[in-house]
N, C-alpha and C positions, 0 to 999 in steps of 0.2 A: 130903119136898121141899116147901120153901116159896119164895115169891117174896120176893127182896130188891130193894126200890125205893131207888135211891140216886142222889146227885149225885156222881159220882166225885172232884170236887175238893173236896168236904166232909170236913173232918178228922174229923168224928163219924162219917160214913159209912165212911171208911177204918179207923177204929177198930172199928166194928161188923163190917165184913168180915173183919177179922183175926182178931176173936174167933170169928165163925162158922167161919172156916178151921182155926182152932187146935182147935175141937171136932170138926171133920169133920161139920159139919152141911150137908147137902145142899141147895142153892139154885139157884135161876135168877135172873140179876142183871137189873136192867132201870133204864136210864138215864132219870131222871125228866123230864129236860128234853128229850130226844129223842123218847120214848115217854110223853108225859103221860098221866095216869090220865084217863078219861072220867067225866063226871058220874054215869052210872050205876055205874060201878066204885067210885068214891068213896062213892056211897049204900051200896052193899053192904058196902064195908069198914067204914064208919061203924057200921052195923048191928051187923056181928060184932064190932067192938071194944068196944062199951059205953061209949065214951068221949064227952063232949061234942064236937060238931061242931068247936067252936073249936080243940080239941086237934089238928086236922088242919092248922091253919094255920101256917106257918113265921113266927112272930111276931117273930123276931130278924132277919128277912130284910130287905134293903134296899127290896125291892118292897113288901113289906107296909107299911112305914113311909112309903115316898113315896105310898102311895095312900090314907093315913090310914085304914087299916082298923080301928085299935083303936077309933075313933070310929063308923064306919061299920056294923061287923059287928052290934051289939045290935040294929039297926034292920032288918036283912035277914032275909028268909024263909030256911028251910033250902035250899029250891030254888036261891035266888039264890046261896047260899054254894057249893053243888055247882058251879053254873056258873062262879062266879068261881074255885074252886079248878081246875077243869078248864081253864080258860083259859091258865093259865101254871104249869107244873111247880115254878118257883122259889117259888110261894105255899105250896106243900105242905110240911109238917113232913116231915123225913126224918132217918135212914132209916125205911122201913116194911117190916114183916114180914107177910106175908099167909100164913096156914095155912089148912088146911081149916076150922077152927072158931075161929080166932082172929086178930087183927090188933094189932100192936103200932106204936106211932108213937114216933120218937125212940129213942135207944139209952140204956137204963138196965139196967146189966148184972144187977143183982139180979132184975129183972122178966123178962128174958130167959132166965136161967138157970131161973126157975120154970116158964117156958112151954115153952120148948125143951128 
């Protein structure tokens, strides 16, 4: 059983959910805007993922752009980034799959096939 963190209106999340359903993958769904990840959760996911923290930001989102984060992130500490991500689920890259020993951000079918 994995945790599937999504924004239901997001077409990429819808495609990812359909992909999981077609493969019979057991998951628990979580609406990222209604139940946004806490800074501690994000810290844990980041460590498990092995990815740069910047990959957890929804860089194509309107909120990311309106806040000018492209220019602000390089000067922020990791702790400031975790707090910022935790402040609004729309800043977080989605979907996110959280397993016991892995975390995937965004929907890349080949990557998901290898891990799941």
